[in-house]
C-alpha positions in Angstrom: 9.8 -14.6 -3.6 9.7 -10.8 -4.4 8.8 -10.0 -0.8 12.3 -11.0 0.3 13.7 -8.0 -1.4 11.2 -5.5 -0.1 12.0 -4.4 3.4 9.9 -6.3 6.0 8.5 -4.5 9.0 8.9 -7.0 11.7 7.2 -5.3 14.7 4.6 -2.6 15.4 7.5 -0.3 16.3 9.1 -0.8 12.9 5.8 0.0 11.2 5.4 3.2 13.3 9.0 4.2 12.5 8.6 3.6 8.8 5.5 5.9 8.8 7.0 8.5 11.1 10.5 8.8 9.7 9.7 9.4 6.0 9.5 13.1 5.3 9.6 13.3 1.6 8.1 10.2 0.2 4.9 8.3 0.3 5.1 5.2 2.6 3.4 2.2 1.0 2.8 -0.8 3.2 1.5 -4.2 2.0 -0.3 -5.8 5.0 -1.1 -9.5 4.7 0.4 -13.0 5.1 3.7 -13.4 3.3 2.7 -16.9 2.2 -0.7 -16.0 0.9 -0.9 -16.5 -2.9 -2.5 -13.1 -3.3 0.2 -11.4 -1.3 2.9 -13.2 -3.2 1.4 -12.0 -6.5 1.1 -8.4 -5.1 4.6 -8.4 -3.7 6.0 -9.5 -7.1 4.4 -6.3 -8.6 5.5 -4.1 -5.8 9.0 -5.5 -6.1 9.0 -4.7 -9.9 7.9 -1.1 -9.4 9.9 -0.3 -6.2 12.8 1.0 -8.2 10.6 3.1 -10.6 8.9 4.9 -7.7 11.8 5.2 -5.3 12.1 8.9 -5.7 8.6 9.5 -4.4 7.5 6.3 -2.6 9.0 3.7 -0.4 7.5 0.2 -0.2 7.4 -2.1 2.8 5.6 -5.4 3.5 4.2 -6.4 6.9 3.0 -9.9 7.8 -0.2 -9.5 9.9 0.4 -12.7 11.8 3.9 -11.6 12.8 2.6 -8.0 13.6 -1.0 -8.2 14.6 -0.9 -4.7 16.1 -2.8 -2.9 13.3 -5.2 -5.6 12.3 -8.1 -4.1 14.2 -7.3 -0.5 13.8 -6.9 -0.7 10.0 -9.5 -3.6 9.6 -7.0 -5.8 7.9 -9.4 -8.7 7.1 -8.5 -9.2 3.4 -5.8 -11.6 2.2 -3.8 -8.6 0.9 -4.1 -4.9 1.7 -2.0 -2.0 0.6 -2.1 1.2 2.7 -0.6 4.6 2.0 0.9 7.1 4.5 2.3 10.6 4.1 4.1 12.3 6.9 2.5 10.1 9.5 -1.0 10.6 8.1 -3.0 7.8 6.5 -3.8 8.7 2.9 -7.1 7.7 1.4 -7.8 7.0 -2.2 -11.2 6.7 -3.8 -10.9 3.6 -6.1 -14.7 3.6 -6.8 -15.1 0.5 -4.6 -16.6 2.2 -1.6 -13.5 1.5 0.5 -11.3 4.6 0.4 -9.0 3.4 3.2 -6.9 0.9 1.3 -6.3 -1.1 -1.8 -7.6 -4.5 -0.9 -7.3 -6.6 -4.0 -4.3 -7.7 -6.1 -3.4 -5.1 -8.7 -1.1 -6.9 -11.2 -0.8 -4.0 -13.7 2.5 -2.3 -12.9 1.7 1.0 -14.6 -1.7 1.2 -12.9 -0.1 0.8 -9.5 2.6 3.4 -10.4 -0.1 5.8 -11.5 -2.0 5.3 -8.2 1.1 6.0 -6.2 1.9 9.1 -8.2 -1.6 10.4 -7.8 -1.6 9.8 -4.1 1.8 11.4 -3.8 0.8 14.5 -5.8 -2.4 14.9 -3.7 -0.4 14.4 -0.4 2.0 17.1 -1.4 -0.9 19.5 -2.0 -2.2 18.7 1.5 -5.1 16.5 0.5 -6.1 13.5 2.7 -8.2 11.9 0.0 -7.4 11.6 -3.7 -9.3 10.0 -6.5 -7.7 7.0 -8.2 -6.8 7.6 -11.9 -8.9 4.6 -12.7 -12.3 3.6 -11.4 -12.3 0.0 -10.1 -16.0 -0.2 -9.2 -16.6 -2.7 -12.0 -13.7 -4.9 -11.3 -15.9 -7.7 -9.8 -18.3 -7.7 -12.6 -17.5 -10.4 -15.1 
């Protein structure tokens, strides 16, 4: 339900434009299938934080069935993937998981997600292409 209120990027052109046209803010795109339960949970969180981060980040969602253009390039194999862009550059973040290209699990803690976006934004402004996440998620699969 939340994803209805986050702008949808309906074509590859729209994705490119979103990434290209934003000069001052971090571009955050959730790639996945809109009807996937993980995506729905993630979209809910993104929707809740969109207003809090709007001064430094803009959030979009993109359905990978509707727009398959980036599936291979970004290796979008997970049910839900969040990627970050700054001035047309893909921003990487070390979450401690071994995958620095994207956030590919559902992060339901609003403040943690805001902290990650802030960290990436601050790093991007300093000209870094890779930042280290404020929290280490390497243990998140260990129960």
